[in-house]
Structures are given as structure tokens and as C-alpha cells.
Chimera marker file (.cmm) of the C-alpha trace (Angstrom):
<marker_set name="trace">
<marker id="1" x="57.364" y="144.339" z="144.245" r="1" g="1" b="0" radius="0.5"/>
<marker id="2" x="56.485" y="147.968" z="142.846" r="1" g="1" b="0" radius="0.5"/>
<marker id="3" x="53.113" y="148.064" z="144.590" r="1" g="1" b="0" radius="0.5"/>
<marker id="4" x="53.909" y="145.343" z="147.593" r="1" g="1" b="0" radius="0.5"/>
<marker id="5" x="52.795" y="147.962" z="150.545" r="1" g="1" b="0" radius="0.5"/>
<marker id="6" x="49.375" y="148.683" z="149.008" r="1" g="1" b="0" radius="0.5"/>
<marker id="7" x="48.505" y="145.140" z="148.479" r="1" g="1" b="0" radius="0.5"/>
<marker id="8" x="45.998" y="143.714" z="150.769" r="1" g="1" b="0" radius="0.5"/>
<marker id="9" x="45.981" y="140.044" z="152.267" r="1" g="1" b="0" radius="0.5"/>
<marker id="10" x="42.681" y="139.562" z="150.588" r="1" g="1" b="0" radius="0.5"/>
<marker id="11" x="39.565" y="141.736" z="149.175" r="1" g="1" b="0" radius="0.5"/>
<marker id="12" x="36.103" y="141.296" z="151.371" r="1" g="1" b="0" radius="0.5"/>
<marker id="13" x="32.502" y="142.459" z="149.745" r="1" g="1" b="0" radius="0.5"/>
<marker id="14" x="31.500" y="143.890" z="153.984" r="1" g="1" b="0" radius="0.5"/>
<marker id="15" x="32.618" y="143.300" z="157.265" r="1" g="1" b="0" radius="0.5"/>
<marker id="16" x="30.074" y="140.720" z="158.097" r="1" g="1" b="0" radius="0.5"/>
<marker id="17" x="31.711" y="138.303" z="155.087" r="1" g="1" b="0" radius="0.5"/>
<marker id="18" x="34.888" y="138.143" z="157.330" r="1" g="1" b="0" radius="0.5"/>
<marker id="19" x="34.278" y="135.316" z="159.880" r="1" g="1" b="0" radius="0.5"/>
<marker id="20" x="35.525" y="136.585" z="163.516" r="1" g="1" b="0" radius="0.5"/>
<marker id="21" x="36.169" y="132.307" z="164.175" r="1" g="1" b="0" radius="0.5"/>
<marker id="22" x="38.265" y="131.958" z="161.009" r="1" g="1" b="0" radius="0.5"/>
<marker id="23" x="40.655" y="135.199" z="162.073" r="1" g="1" b="0" radius="0.5"/>
<marker id="24" x="41.201" y="134.104" z="165.542" r="1" g="1" b="0" radius="0.5"/>
<marker id="25" x="42.115" y="130.799" z="163.855" r="1" g="1" b="0" radius="0.5"/>
<marker id="26" x="44.708" y="132.199" z="161.512" r="1" g="1" b="0" radius="0.5"/>
<marker id="27" x="46.323" y="133.909" z="164.900" r="1" g="1" b="0" radius="0.5"/>
<marker id="28" x="44.645" y="137.177" z="165.145" r="1" g="1" b="0" radius="0.5"/>
<marker id="29" x="43.429" y="138.591" z="168.327" r="1" g="1" b="0" radius="0.5"/>
<marker id="30" x="43.427" y="142.339" z="167.651" r="1" g="1" b="0" radius="0.5"/>
<marker id="31" x="41.431" y="143.912" z="165.089" r="1" g="1" b="0" radius="0.5"/>
<marker id="32" x="42.053" y="148.053" z="163.770" r="1" g="1" b="0" radius="0.5"/>
<marker id="33" x="39.207" y="149.334" z="161.601" r="1" g="1" b="0" radius="0.5"/>
<marker id="34" x="38.367" y="152.071" z="159.653" r="1" g="1" b="0" radius="0.5"/>
<marker id="35" x="35.221" y="153.797" z="160.424" r="1" g="1" b="0" radius="0.5"/>
<marker id="36" x="33.949" y="155.583" z="157.264" r="1" g="1" b="0" radius="0.5"/>
<marker id="37" x="32.295" y="153.330" z="154.666" r="1" g="1" b="0" radius="0.5"/>
<marker id="38" x="34.094" y="150.331" z="156.294" r="1" g="1" b="0" radius="0.5"/>
<marker id="39" x="31.777" y="150.402" z="159.697" r="1" g="1" b="0" radius="0.5"/>
<marker id="40" x="29.259" y="152.477" z="158.557" r="1" g="1" b="0" radius="0.5"/>
<marker id="41" x="28.792" y="155.424" z="155.765" r="1" g="1" b="0" radius="0.5"/>
<marker id="42" x="30.795" y="158.686" z="155.478" r="1" g="1" b="0" radius="0.5"/>
<marker id="43" x="30.268" y="160.560" z="158.712" r="1" g="1" b="0" radius="0.5"/>
<marker id="44" x="26.900" y="159.154" z="159.437" r="1" g="1" b="0" radius="0.5"/>
<marker id="45" x="26.056" y="157.412" z="163.169" r="1" g="1" b="0" radius="0.5"/>
<marker id="46" x="23.919" y="154.452" z="161.313" r="1" g="1" b="0" radius="0.5"/>
<marker id="47" x="25.378" y="151.191" z="161.638" r="1" g="1" b="0" radius="0.5"/>
<marker id="48" x="23.516" y="148.356" z="159.936" r="1" g="1" b="0" radius="0.5"/>
<marker id="49" x="21.956" y="145.330" z="162.184" r="1" g="1" b="0" radius="0.5"/>
<marker id="50" x="24.620" y="143.212" z="160.313" r="1" g="1" b="0" radius="0.5"/>
<marker id="51" x="27.440" y="144.953" z="161.129" r="1" g="1" b="0" radius="0.5"/>
<marker id="52" x="26.327" y="145.133" z="164.838" r="1" g="1" b="0" radius="0.5"/>
<marker id="53" x="25.499" y="141.443" z="164.683" r="1" g="1" b="0" radius="0.5"/>
<marker id="54" x="29.172" y="141.111" z="163.791" r="1" g="1" b="0" radius="0.5"/>
<marker id="55" x="30.986" y="142.811" z="166.283" r="1" g="1" b="0" radius="0.5"/>
<marker id="56" x="28.823" y="141.020" z="168.941" r="1" g="1" b="0" radius="0.5"/>
<marker id="57" x="30.447" y="137.887" z="167.608" r="1" g="1" b="0" radius="0.5"/>
<marker id="58" x="34.125" y="139.959" z="168.419" r="1" g="1" b="0" radius="0.5"/>
<marker id="59" x="34.675" y="138.782" z="172.311" r="1" g="1" b="0" radius="0.5"/>
<marker id="60" x="33.273" y="135.256" z="171.554" r="1" g="1" b="0" radius="0.5"/>
<marker id="61" x="36.202" y="134.629" z="168.816" r="1" g="1" b="0" radius="0.5"/>
<marker id="62" x="38.599" y="135.983" z="171.537" r="1" g="1" b="0" radius="0.5"/>
<marker id="63" x="38.741" y="139.360" z="169.313" r="1" g="1" b="0" radius="0.5"/>
<marker id="64" x="39.431" y="142.616" z="170.479" r="1" g="1" b="0" radius="0.5"/>
<marker id="65" x="38.778" y="146.072" z="168.178" r="1" g="1" b="0" radius="0.5"/>
<marker id="66" x="39.887" y="149.530" z="167.494" r="1" g="1" b="0" radius="0.5"/>
<marker id="67" x="38.314" y="152.123" z="165.703" r="1" g="1" b="0" radius="0.5"/>
<marker id="68" x="41.459" y="153.975" z="163.526" r="1" g="1" b="0" radius="0.5"/>
<marker id="69" x="40.430" y="156.911" z="161.996" r="1" g="1" b="0" radius="0.5"/>
<marker id="70" x="41.934" y="160.144" z="160.914" r="1" g="1" b="0" radius="0.5"/>
<marker id="71" x="38.117" y="161.247" z="162.565" r="1" g="1" b="0" radius="0.5"/>
<marker id="72" x="37.763" y="163.139" z="165.898" r="1" g="1" b="0" radius="0.5"/>
<marker id="73" x="37.246" y="161.597" z="169.325" r="1" g="1" b="0" radius="0.5"/>
<marker id="74" x="33.509" y="163.525" z="169.379" r="1" g="1" b="0" radius="0.5"/>
<marker id="75" x="32.824" y="161.281" z="165.758" r="1" g="1" b="0" radius="0.5"/>
<marker id="76" x="34.556" y="157.829" z="167.166" r="1" g="1" b="0" radius="0.5"/>
<marker id="77" x="33.798" y="157.367" z="170.558" r="1" g="1" b="0" radius="0.5"/>
<marker id="78" x="29.655" y="156.890" z="170.333" r="1" g="1" b="0" radius="0.5"/>
<marker id="79" x="30.514" y="154.829" z="167.546" r="1" g="1" b="0" radius="0.5"/>
<marker id="80" x="33.251" y="152.438" z="169.649" r="1" g="1" b="0" radius="0.5"/>
<marker id="81" x="30.823" y="152.919" z="172.792" r="1" g="1" b="0" radius="0.5"/>
<marker id="82" x="28.136" y="151.354" z="170.713" r="1" g="1" b="0" radius="0.5"/>
<marker id="83" x="30.235" y="148.754" z="169.829" r="1" g="1" b="0" radius="0.5"/>
<marker id="84" x="32.220" y="147.878" z="172.797" r="1" g="1" b="0" radius="0.5"/>
<marker id="85" x="35.374" y="148.085" z="171.421" r="1" g="1" b="0" radius="0.5"/>
<marker id="86" x="38.301" y="151.225" z="171.562" r="1" g="1" b="0" radius="0.5"/>
<marker id="87" x="39.140" y="153.802" z="169.453" r="1" g="1" b="0" radius="0.5"/>
<marker id="88" x="42.383" y="156.068" z="168.356" r="1" g="1" b="0" radius="0.5"/>
<marker id="89" x="41.314" y="159.576" z="166.881" r="1" g="1" b="0" radius="0.5"/>
<marker id="90" x="43.533" y="161.686" z="164.710" r="1" g="1" b="0" radius="0.5"/>
<marker id="91" x="45.534" y="158.808" z="163.811" r="1" g="1" b="0" radius="0.5"/>
<marker id="92" x="47.492" y="160.406" z="160.715" r="1" g="1" b="0" radius="0.5"/>
<marker id="93" x="47.100" y="157.520" z="158.362" r="1" g="1" b="0" radius="0.5"/>
<marker id="94" x="48.848" y="156.236" z="156.463" r="1" g="1" b="0" radius="0.5"/>
<marker id="95" x="51.685" y="157.328" z="158.705" r="1" g="1" b="0" radius="0.5"/>
<marker id="96" x="52.335" y="153.856" z="160.291" r="1" g="1" b="0" radius="0.5"/>
<marker id="97" x="52.647" y="155.664" z="163.781" r="1" g="1" b="0" radius="0.5"/>
<marker id="98" x="48.623" y="155.422" z="164.840" r="1" g="1" b="0" radius="0.5"/>
<marker id="99" x="48.559" y="151.391" z="163.826" r="1" g="1" b="0" radius="0.5"/>
<marker id="100" x="51.001" y="150.400" z="166.265" r="1" g="1" b="0" radius="0.5"/>
<marker id="101" x="49.903" y="152.837" z="168.400" r="1" g="1" b="0" radius="0.5"/>
<marker id="102" x="46.509" y="151.338" z="168.613" r="1" g="1" b="0" radius="0.5"/>
<marker id="103" x="47.779" y="147.755" z="168.280" r="1" g="1" b="0" radius="0.5"/>
<marker id="104" x="49.289" y="148.633" z="171.646" r="1" g="1" b="0" radius="0.5"/>
<marker id="105" x="45.930" y="149.802" z="173.282" r="1" g="1" b="0" radius="0.5"/>
<marker id="106" x="44.646" y="146.140" z="172.394" r="1" g="1" b="0" radius="0.5"/>
<marker id="107" x="47.837" y="144.783" z="174.142" r="1" g="1" b="0" radius="0.5"/>
<marker id="108" x="48.753" y="142.876" z="170.623" r="1" g="1" b="0" radius="0.5"/>
<marker id="109" x="51.825" y="142.348" z="168.827" r="1" g="1" b="0" radius="0.5"/>
<marker id="110" x="51.779" y="143.144" z="165.208" r="1" g="1" b="0" radius="0.5"/>
<marker id="111" x="51.888" y="139.651" z="164.069" r="1" g="1" b="0" radius="0.5"/>
<marker id="112" x="48.454" y="139.327" z="165.495" r="1" g="1" b="0" radius="0.5"/>
<marker id="113" x="47.161" y="142.141" z="164.562" r="1" g="1" b="0" radius="0.5"/>
<marker id="114" x="45.317" y="142.992" z="161.337" r="1" g="1" b="0" radius="0.5"/>
<marker id="115" x="43.572" y="146.424" z="159.835" r="1" g="1" b="0" radius="0.5"/>
<marker id="116" x="40.123" y="146.061" z="157.796" r="1" g="1" b="0" radius="0.5"/>
<marker id="117" x="39.553" y="149.366" z="155.825" r="1" g="1" b="0" radius="0.5"/>
<marker id="118" x="38.537" y="150.445" z="152.630" r="1" g="1" b="0" radius="0.5"/>
<marker id="119" x="40.955" y="152.502" z="150.784" r="1" g="1" b="0" radius="0.5"/>
<marker id="120" x="44.463" y="151.214" z="149.537" r="1" g="1" b="0" radius="0.5"/>
<marker id="121" x="46.068" y="154.484" z="150.288" r="1" g="1" b="0" radius="0.5"/>
<marker id="122" x="45.276" y="155.272" z="153.945" r="1" g="1" b="0" radius="0.5"/>
<marker id="123" x="44.256" y="151.720" z="155.513" r="1" g="1" b="0" radius="0.5"/>
<marker id="124" x="46.212" y="149.107" z="153.806" r="1" g="1" b="0" radius="0.5"/>
<marker id="125" x="49.259" y="151.440" z="153.351" r="1" g="1" b="0" radius="0.5"/>
<marker id="126" x="49.467" y="152.645" z="156.726" r="1" g="1" b="0" radius="0.5"/>
<marker id="127" x="49.364" y="148.957" z="158.142" r="1" g="1" b="0" radius="0.5"/>
<marker id="128" x="51.659" y="147.404" z="155.841" r="1" g="1" b="0" radius="0.5"/>
<marker id="129" x="54.161" y="150.632" z="156.829" r="1" g="1" b="0" radius="0.5"/>
<marker id="130" x="53.453" y="149.592" z="160.366" r="1" g="1" b="0" radius="0.5"/>
<marker id="131" x="54.352" y="145.830" z="159.423" r="1" g="1" b="0" radius="0.5"/>
<marker id="132" x="50.567" y="144.707" z="160.010" r="1" g="1" b="0" radius="0.5"/>
<marker id="133" x="48.435" y="142.786" z="157.866" r="1" g="1" b="0" radius="0.5"/>
<marker id="134" x="45.769" y="144.261" z="156.400" r="1" g="1" b="0" radius="0.5"/>
<marker id="135" x="42.412" y="143.373" z="154.458" r="1" g="1" b="0" radius="0.5"/>
<marker id="136" x="40.640" y="145.174" z="151.905" r="1" g="1" b="0" radius="0.5"/>
<marker id="137" x="36.499" y="146.126" z="152.408" r="1" g="1" b="0" radius="0.5"/>
<marker id="138" x="34.684" y="147.518" z="149.176" r="1" g="1" b="0" radius="0.5"/>
<marker id="139" x="33.401" y="150.592" z="150.397" r="1" g="1" b="0" radius="0.5"/>
<marker id="140" x="29.963" y="151.001" z="151.611" r="1" g="1" b="0" radius="0.5"/>
<marker id="141" x="29.201" y="153.415" z="149.548" r="1" g="1" b="0" radius="0.5"/>
<marker id="142" x="30.740" y="155.799" z="147.156" r="1" g="1" b="0" radius="0.5"/>
<marker id="143" x="27.817" y="158.462" z="146.824" r="1" g="1" b="0" radius="0.5"/>
<marker id="144" x="29.139" y="161.254" z="149.779" r="1" g="1" b="0" radius="0.5"/>
<marker id="145" x="32.589" y="161.286" z="150.544" r="1" g="1" b="0" radius="0.5"/>
<marker id="146" x="35.112" y="163.370" z="152.133" r="1" g="1" b="0" radius="0.5"/>
<marker id="147" x="37.169" y="165.574" z="149.217" r="1" g="1" b="0" radius="0.5"/>
<marker id="148" x="40.641" y="163.560" z="149.888" r="1" g="1" b="0" radius="0.5"/>
<marker id="149" x="38.852" y="160.462" z="149.873" r="1" g="1" b="0" radius="0.5"/>
<marker id="150" x="37.214" y="161.300" z="146.392" r="1" g="1" b="0" radius="0.5"/>
<marker id="151" x="40.892" y="162.002" z="145.170" r="1" g="1" b="0" radius="0.5"/>
<marker id="152" x="42.859" y="158.740" z="146.814" r="1" g="1" b="0" radius="0.5"/>
<marker id="153" x="39.880" y="156.524" z="144.900" r="1" g="1" b="0" radius="0.5"/>
<marker id="154" x="40.602" y="158.214" z="141.483" r="1" g="1" b="0" radius="0.5"/>
<marker id="155" x="44.559" y="157.102" z="142.221" r="1" g="1" b="0" radius="0.5"/>
<marker id="156" x="43.581" y="153.808" z="143.399" r="1" g="1" b="0" radius="0.5"/>
<marker id="157" x="41.075" y="153.109" z="139.978" r="1" g="1" b="0" radius="0.5"/>
<marker id="158" x="44.662" y="153.892" z="138.154" r="1" g="1" b="0" radius="0.5"/>
<marker id="159" x="46.817" y="151.542" z="140.072" r="1" g="1" b="0" radius="0.5"/>
<marker id="160" x="44.171" y="148.946" z="140.709" r="1" g="1" b="0" radius="0.5"/>
<marker id="161" x="44.600" y="146.214" z="137.901" r="1" g="1" b="0" radius="0.5"/>
<marker id="162" x="48.352" y="145.905" z="139.355" r="1" g="1" b="0" radius="0.5"/>
<marker id="163" x="47.567" y="146.212" z="143.237" r="1" g="1" b="0" radius="0.5"/>
<marker id="164" x="45.060" y="143.919" z="143.334" r="1" g="1" b="0" radius="0.5"/>
<marker id="165" x="45.863" y="141.464" z="140.902" r="1" g="1" b="0" radius="0.5"/>
<marker id="166" x="46.400" y="137.861" z="142.044" r="1" g="1" b="0" radius="0.5"/>
<marker id="167" x="44.566" y="138.816" z="145.817" r="1" g="1" b="0" radius="0.5"/>
<marker id="168" x="42.175" y="136.502" z="147.016" r="1" g="1" b="0" radius="0.5"/>
<marker id="169" x="38.592" y="137.618" z="147.165" r="1" g="1" b="0" radius="0.5"/>
<marker id="170" x="35.973" y="137.141" z="150.186" r="1" g="1" b="0" radius="0.5"/>
<marker id="171" x="38.783" y="134.328" z="150.903" r="1" g="1" b="0" radius="0.5"/>
<marker id="172" x="42.142" y="134.032" z="152.552" r="1" g="1" b="0" radius="0.5"/>
<link id1="1" id2="2" r="1" g="1" b="0" radius="0.2"/>
<link id1="2" id2="3" r="1" g="1" b="0" radius="0.2"/>
<link id1="3" id2="4" r="1" g="1" b="0" radius="0.2"/>
<link id1="4" id2="5" r="1" g="1" b="0" radius="0.2"/>
<link id1="5" id2="6" r="1" g="1" b="0" radius="0.2"/>
<link id1="6" id2="7" r="1" g="1" b="0" radius="0.2"/>
<link id1="7" id2="8" r="1" g="1" b="0" radius="0.2"/>
<link id1="8" id2="9" r="1" g="1" b="0" radius="0.2"/>
<link id1="9" id2="10" r="1" g="1" b="0" radius="0.2"/>
<link id1="10" id2="11" r="1" g="1" b="0" radius="0.2"/>
<link id1="11" id2="12" r="1" g="1" b="0" radius="0.2"/>
<link id1="12" id2="13" r="1" g="1" b="0" radius="0.2"/>
<link id1="13" id2="14" r="1" g="1" b="0" radius="0.2"/>
<link id1="14" id2="15" r="1" g="1" b="0" radius="0.2"/>
<link id1="15" id2="16" r="1" g="1" b="0" radius="0.2"/>
<link id1="16" id2="17" r="1" g="1" b="0" radius="0.2"/>
<link id1="17" id2="18" r="1" g="1" b="0" radius="0.2"/>
<link id1="18" id2="19" r="1" g="1" b="0" radius="0.2"/>
<link id1="19" id2="20" r="1" g="1" b="0" radius="0.2"/>
<link id1="20" id2="21" r="1" g="1" b="0" radius="0.2"/>
<link id1="21" id2="22" r="1" g="1" b="0" radius="0.2"/>
<link id1="22" id2="23" r="1" g="1" b="0" radius="0.2"/>
<link id1="23" id2="24" r="1" g="1" b="0" radius="0.2"/>
<link id1="24" id2="25" r="1" g="1" b="0" radius="0.2"/>
<link id1="25" id2="26" r="1" g="1" b="0" radius="0.2"/>
<link id1="26" id2="27" r="1" g="1" b="0" radius="0.2"/>
<link id1="27" id2="28" r="1" g="1" b="0" radius="0.2"/>
<link id1="28" id2="29" r="1" g="1" b="0" radius="0.2"/>
<link id1="29" id2="30" r="1" g="1" b="0" radius="0.2"/>
<link id1="30" id2="31" r="1" g="1" b="0" radius="0.2"/>
<link id1="31" id2="32" r="1" g="1" b="0" radius="0.2"/>
<link id1="32" id2="33" r="1" g="1" b="0" radius="0.2"/>
<link id1="33" id2="34" r="1" g="1" b="0" radius="0.2"/>
<link id1="34" id2="35" r="1" g="1" b="0" radius="0.2"/>
<link id1="35" id2="36" r="1" g="1" b="0" radius="0.2"/>
<link id1="36" id2="37" r="1" g="1" b="0" radius="0.2"/>
<link id1="37" id2="38" r="1" g="1" b="0" radius="0.2"/>
<link id1="38" id2="39" r="1" g="1" b="0" radius="0.2"/>
<link id1="39" id2="40" r="1" g="1" b="0" radius="0.2"/>
<link id1="40" id2="41" r="1" g="1" b="0" radius="0.2"/>
<link id1="41" id2="42" r="1" g="1" b="0" radius="0.2"/>
<link id1="42" id2="43" r="1" g="1" b="0" radius="0.2"/>
<link id1="43" id2="44" r="1" g="1" b="0" radius="0.2"/>
<link id1="44" id2="45" r="1" g="1" b="0" radius="0.2"/>
<link id1="45" id2="46" r="1" g="1" b="0" radius="0.2"/>
<link id1="46" id2="47" r="1" g="1" b="0" radius="0.2"/>
<link id1="47" id2="48" r="1" g="1" b="0" radius="0.2"/>
<link id1="48" id2="49" r="1" g="1" b="0" radius="0.2"/>
<link id1="49" id2="50" r="1" g="1" b="0" radius="0.2"/>
<link id1="50" id2="51" r="1" g="1" b="0" radius="0.2"/>
<link id1="51" id2="52" r="1" g="1" b="0" radius="0.2"/>
<link id1="52" id2="53" r="1" g="1" b="0" radius="0.2"/>
<link id1="53" id2="54" r="1" g="1" b="0" radius="0.2"/>
<link id1="54" id2="55" r="1" g="1" b="0" radius="0.2"/>
<link id1="55" id2="56" r="1" g="1" b="0" radius="0.2"/>
<link id1="56" id2="57" r="1" g="1" b="0" radius="0.2"/>
<link id1="57" id2="58" r="1" g="1" b="0" radius="0.2"/>
<link id1="58" id2="59" r="1" g="1" b="0" radius="0.2"/>
<link id1="59" id2="60" r="1" g="1" b="0" radius="0.2"/>
<link id1="60" id2="61" r="1" g="1" b="0" radius="0.2"/>
<link id1="61" id2="62" r="1" g="1" b="0" radius="0.2"/>
<link id1="62" id2="63" r="1" g="1" b="0" radius="0.2"/>
<link id1="63" id2="64" r="1" g="1" b="0" radius="0.2"/>
<link id1="64" id2="65" r="1" g="1" b="0" radius="0.2"/>
<link id1="65" id2="66" r="1" g="1" b="0" radius="0.2"/>
<link id1="66" id2="67" r="1" g="1" b="0" radius="0.2"/>
<link id1="67" id2="68" r="1" g="1" b="0" radius="0.2"/>
<link id1="68" id2="69" r="1" g="1" b="0" radius="0.2"/>
<link id1="69" id2="70" r="1" g="1" b="0" radius="0.2"/>
<link id1="70" id2="71" r="1" g="1" b="0" radius="0.2"/>
<link id1="71" id2="72" r="1" g="1" b="0" radius="0.2"/>
<link id1="72" id2="73" r="1" g="1" b="0" radius="0.2"/>
<link id1="73" id2="74" r="1" g="1" b="0" radius="0.2"/>
<link id1="74" id2="75" r="1" g="1" b="0" radius="0.2"/>
<link id1="75" id2="76" r="1" g="1" b="0" radius="0.2"/>
<link id1="76" id2="77" r="1" g="1" b="0" radius="0.2"/>
<link id1="77" id2="78" r="1" g="1" b="0" radius="0.2"/>
<link id1="78" id2="79" r="1" g="1" b="0" radius="0.2"/>
<link id1="79" id2="80" r="1" g="1" b="0" radius="0.2"/>
<link id1="80" id2="81" r="1" g="1" b="0" radius="0.2"/>
<link id1="81" id2="82" r="1" g="1" b="0" radius="0.2"/>
<link id1="82" id2="83" r="1" g="1" b="0" radius="0.2"/>
<link id1="83" id2="84" r="1" g="1" b="0" radius="0.2"/>
<link id1="84" id2="85" r="1" g="1" b="0" radius="0.2"/>
<link id1="85" id2="86" r="1" g="1" b="0" radius="0.2"/>
<link id1="86" id2="87" r="1" g="1" b="0" radius="0.2"/>
<link id1="87" id2="88" r="1" g="1" b="0" radius="0.2"/>
<link id1="88" id2="89" r="1" g="1" b="0" radius="0.2"/>
<link id1="89" id2="90" r="1" g="1" b="0" radius="0.2"/>
<link id1="90" id2="91" r="1" g="1" b="0" radius="0.2"/>
<link id1="91" id2="92" r="1" g="1" b="0" radius="0.2"/>
<link id1="92" id2="93" r="1" g="1" b="0" radius="0.2"/>
<link id1="93" id2="94" r="1" g="1" b="0" radius="0.2"/>
<link id1="94" id2="95" r="1" g="1" b="0" radius="0.2"/>
<link id1="95" id2="96" r="1" g="1" b="0" radius="0.2"/>
<link id1="96" id2="97" r="1" g="1" b="0" radius="0.2"/>
<link id1="97" id2="98" r="1" g="1" b="0" radius="0.2"/>
<link id1="98" id2="99" r="1" g="1" b="0" radius="0.2"/>
<link id1="99" id2="100" r="1" g="1" b="0" radius="0.2"/>
<link id1="100" id2="101" r="1" g="1" b="0" radius="0.2"/>
<link id1="101" id2="102" r="1" g="1" b="0" radius="0.2"/>
<link id1="102" id2="103" r="1" g="1" b="0" radius="0.2"/>
<link id1="103" id2="104" r="1" g="1" b="0" radius="0.2"/>
<link id1="104" id2="105" r="1" g="1" b="0" radius="0.2"/>
<link id1="105" id2="106" r="1" g="1" b="0" radius="0.2"/>
<link id1="106" id2="107" r="1" g="1" b="0" radius="0.2"/>
<link id1="107" id2="108" r="1" g="1" b="0" radius="0.2"/>
<link id1="108" id2="109" r="1" g="1" b="0" radius="0.2"/>
<link id1="109" id2="110" r="1" g="1" b="0" radius="0.2"/>
<link id1="110" id2="111" r="1" g="1" b="0" radius="0.2"/>
<link id1="111" id2="112" r="1" g="1" b="0" radius="0.2"/>
<link id1="112" id2="113" r="1" g="1" b="0" radius="0.2"/>
<link id1="113" id2="114" r="1" g="1" b="0" radius="0.2"/>
<link id1="114" id2="115" r="1" g="1" b="0" radius="0.2"/>
<link id1="115" id2="116" r="1" g="1" b="0" radius="0.2"/>
<link id1="116" id2="117" r="1" g="1" b="0" radius="0.2"/>
<link id1="117" id2="118" r="1" g="1" b="0" radius="0.2"/>
<link id1="118" id2="119" r="1" g="1" b="0" radius="0.2"/>
<link id1="119" id2="120" r="1" g="1" b="0" radius="0.2"/>
<link id1="120" id2="121" r="1" g="1" b="0" radius="0.2"/>
<link id1="121" id2="122" r="1" g="1" b="0" radius="0.2"/>
<link id1="122" id2="123" r="1" g="1" b="0" radius="0.2"/>
<link id1="123" id2="124" r="1" g="1" b="0" radius="0.2"/>
<link id1="124" id2="125" r="1" g="1" b="0" radius="0.2"/>
<link id1="125" id2="126" r="1" g="1" b="0" radius="0.2"/>
<link id1="126" id2="127" r="1" g="1" b="0" radius="0.2"/>
<link id1="127" id2="128" r="1" g="1" b="0" radius="0.2"/>
<link id1="128" id2="129" r="1" g="1" b="0" radius="0.2"/>
<link id1="129" id2="130" r="1" g="1" b="0" radius="0.2"/>
<link id1="130" id2="131" r="1" g="1" b="0" radius="0.2"/>
<link id1="131" id2="132" r="1" g="1" b="0" radius="0.2"/>
<link id1="132" id2="133" r="1" g="1" b="0" radius="0.2"/>
<link id1="133" id2="134" r="1" g="1" b="0" radius="0.2"/>
<link id1="134" id2="135" r="1" g="1" b="0" radius="0.2"/>
<link id1="135" id2="136" r="1" g="1" b="0" radius="0.2"/>
<link id1="136" id2="137" r="1" g="1" b="0" radius="0.2"/>
<link id1="137" id2="138" r="1" g="1" b="0" radius="0.2"/>
<link id1="138" id2="139" r="1" g="1" b="0" radius="0.2"/>
<link id1="139" id2="140" r="1" g="1" b="0" radius="0.2"/>
<link id1="140" id2="141" r="1" g="1" b="0" radius="0.2"/>
<link id1="141" id2="142" r="1" g="1" b="0" radius="0.2"/>
<link id1="142" id2="143" r="1" g="1" b="0" radius="0.2"/>
<link id1="143" id2="144" r="1" g="1" b="0" radius="0.2"/>
<link id1="144" id2="145" r="1" g="1" b="0" radius="0.2"/>
<link id1="145" id2="146" r="1" g="1" b="0" radius="0.2"/>
<link id1="146" id2="147" r="1" g="1" b="0" radius="0.2"/>
<link id1="147" id2="148" r="1" g="1" b="0" radius="0.2"/>
<link id1="148" id2="149" r="1" g="1" b="0" radius="0.2"/>
<link id1="149" id2="150" r="1" g="1" b="0" radius="0.2"/>
<link id1="150" id2="151" r="1" g="1" b="0" radius="0.2"/>
<link id1="151" id2="152" r="1" g="1" b="0" radius="0.2"/>
<link id1="152" id2="153" r="1" g="1" b="0" radius="0.2"/>
<link id1="153" id2="154" r="1" g="1" b="0" radius="0.2"/>
<link id1="154" id2="155" r="1" g="1" b="0" radius="0.2"/>
<link id1="155" id2="156" r="1" g="1" b="0" radius="0.2"/>
<link id1="156" id2="157" r="1" g="1" b="0" radius="0.2"/>
<link id1="157" id2="158" r="1" g="1" b="0" radius="0.2"/>
<link id1="158" id2="159" r="1" g="1" b="0" radius="0.2"/>
<link id1="159" id2="160" r="1" g="1" b="0" radius="0.2"/>
<link id1="160" id2="161" r="1" g="1" b="0" radius="0.2"/>
<link id1="161" id2="162" r="1" g="1" b="0" radius="0.2"/>
<link id1="162" id2="163" r="1" g="1" b="0" radius="0.2"/>
<link id1="163" id2="164" r="1" g="1" b="0" radius="0.2"/>
<link id1="164" id2="165" r="1" g="1" b="0" radius="0.2"/>
<link id1="165" id2="166" r="1" g="1" b="0" radius="0.2"/>
<link id1="166" id2="167" r="1" g="1" b="0" radius="0.2"/>
<link id1="167" id2="168" r="1" g="1" b="0" radius="0.2"/>
<link id1="168" id2="169" r="1" g="1" b="0" radius="0.2"/>
<link id1="169" id2="170" r="1" g="1" b="0" radius="0.2"/>
<link id1="170" id2="171" r="1" g="1" b="0" radius="0.2"/>
<link id1="171" id2="172" r="1" g="1" b="0" radius="0.2"/>
</marker_set>
């Protein structure tokens, strides 16, 4: 399949649509999460109450989390501390090494790890290259983004139909 490495397991409207209990029932123990337009808007320290509540449910479901991003530690550390999760800065996504390292930080096998992000060409591709399952989220906002993200979005638009054909929406 030509676009197999770009195809997510499912596509969701937003992080709070994912049920932590269902993720645990599906065998996931570790969640790797992108930050910009997945947890919060681009380059913002603000996290919505719904997303904060979602992260508060993770420990009860037996899930551990790690922000994996190409951003700096200075950007990620305050967010990770607020959410009570780990973080891996400068991950060099979509190269697979960061994903493997983040799963190891959470003491999880790849088979019990799920990547959650908003970009096919970084989040999904990198996870799939690392042998890790991945789901795609709609970006929180497209109003402001890093310049290379804008380029990626243009490419995603061109390949969207064949990549996303038959991908479940708001469900597994």
C-alpha cells in the first residue's frame, strides 16, 4: 500500500474524544503526544480545561504519557509538569528514534504504545516507522503555525483522500 506508513489507526476531532479507559482496554499503557495543535495551540502555554481533565484521567486508566516534540525543553517542561507526564524535546520527528526512546522512558513495549498527533508527515509517519500505533487528531487551530508545518499541511492536503480512505472517524 503506497501510503501505508502515513495511515493512522483512527482520526478524532480532539484529544478529549479519546476515552482513556478504552485505550487501556485496547492494551495501550503508554501514550506519546505531540504538543502544538494536539495538546495546545501553536507555541502557547495555555491548555483548555477539557484537555486538563483528560490528562487527569490517565493515571486511573493505568496510562502513562510523554510529550514528544521537536520543540525545546524550555517549551515542553512547563507543560509536561502541569500535566504530570514525561517529555522528550528535540525528538527529530519523523525519525523513528525519538518515538522508541519515548516509549522506553515510559517502560513500555512498542506494541502497548500509542502516538497521538495532528500531522501525518511527522507524528503518524514517525510512529509508524518506529513500529508504534498512531491516531490522528484534527489540529486545534490552523490560525498560527510554524512555517514548516504550513508546508506539511499543503502536502497533506494533496494526499489526504488516498491516505485517509476507510480510516475510522471518532472511533477505533
